[in-house]
C-alpha positions in Angstrom: 232.0 12.0 253.0 232.9 8.6 251.8 230.7 5.7 250.7 231.6 2.3 249.4 229.8 1.1 246.3 230.2 -2.1 244.2 231.5 -1.7 240.7 232.0 -4.2 238.0 235.7 -5.1 237.7 235.8 -4.4 234.0 234.2 -1.0 234.7 236.8 -0.3 237.4 239.6 -1.2 234.9 238.2 1.2 232.3 237.8 3.9 235.0 241.4 3.5 236.1 242.6 3.6 232.5 240.6 6.8 231.7 241.9 8.4 234.9 245.5 7.5 233.9 245.1 8.9 230.4 243.5 12.1 231.8 246.2 12.4 234.5 243.8 12.8 237.3 242.6 10.8 240.3 240.1 8.1 239.7 237.6 9.9 241.9 237.8 13.0 239.7 237.3 10.9 236.6 234.3 9.2 238.2 232.8 12.6 239.3 233.2 13.9 235.7 231.6 10.8 234.2 228.6 10.9 236.5 228.1 14.6 235.7 228.4 14.0 232.0 225.8 11.2 232.3 223.5 13.5 234.4 223.7 16.1 231.6 223.0 13.5 228.9 219.9 12.4 230.7 218.7 16.0 231.2 219.1 16.8 227.5 217.4 13.6 226.4 214.5 14.3 228.7 214.3 17.9 227.3 214.4 16.5 223.7 211.7 14.0 224.5 209.5 16.8 226.1 209.9 19.0 223.0 209.1 16.0 220.7 205.9 15.5 222.7 205.1 19.2 222.5 205.5 19.2 218.7 202.8 16.6 218.5 200.3 19.2 219.8 200.2 21.9 217.1 198.4 24.5 219.3 200.9 24.2 222.2 203.9 24.0 219.8 202.7 27.3 218.2 202.5 28.9 221.6 206.1 27.7 222.2 207.3 29.2 219.0 205.5 32.5 219.6 207.1 32.7 223.1 210.5 32.1 221.6 209.9 34.9 219.1 209.0 37.3 221.9 212.3 36.4 223.7 214.4 36.9 220.6 213.6 40.6 220.8 215.6 40.8 224.0 218.8 39.4 222.6 220.3 42.7 221.7 218.9 44.7 224.7 221.4 47.1 226.2 224.0 46.6 223.5 225.7 49.4 221.6 225.8 49.1 217.8 229.5 47.9 217.9 228.6 45.2 220.5 226.0 43.5 218.2 
């Protein structure tokens, strides 16, 4: 599928330069940039959500308790030499 989008000329120049430096097509560079930005937004939203959760002591304690319960499973099904 192909779609035409408008892009700022200076952004296009940077995109082309990064693609050249990476030795890959501009489309691949753009795909990677969008994916990196998507991940950045996801992590920022997760951080914001945890910050809000920390403001509520009772809910934050529940979170910490649940994490502690999950930590028990970290070594499940591992032999001594695999730990």
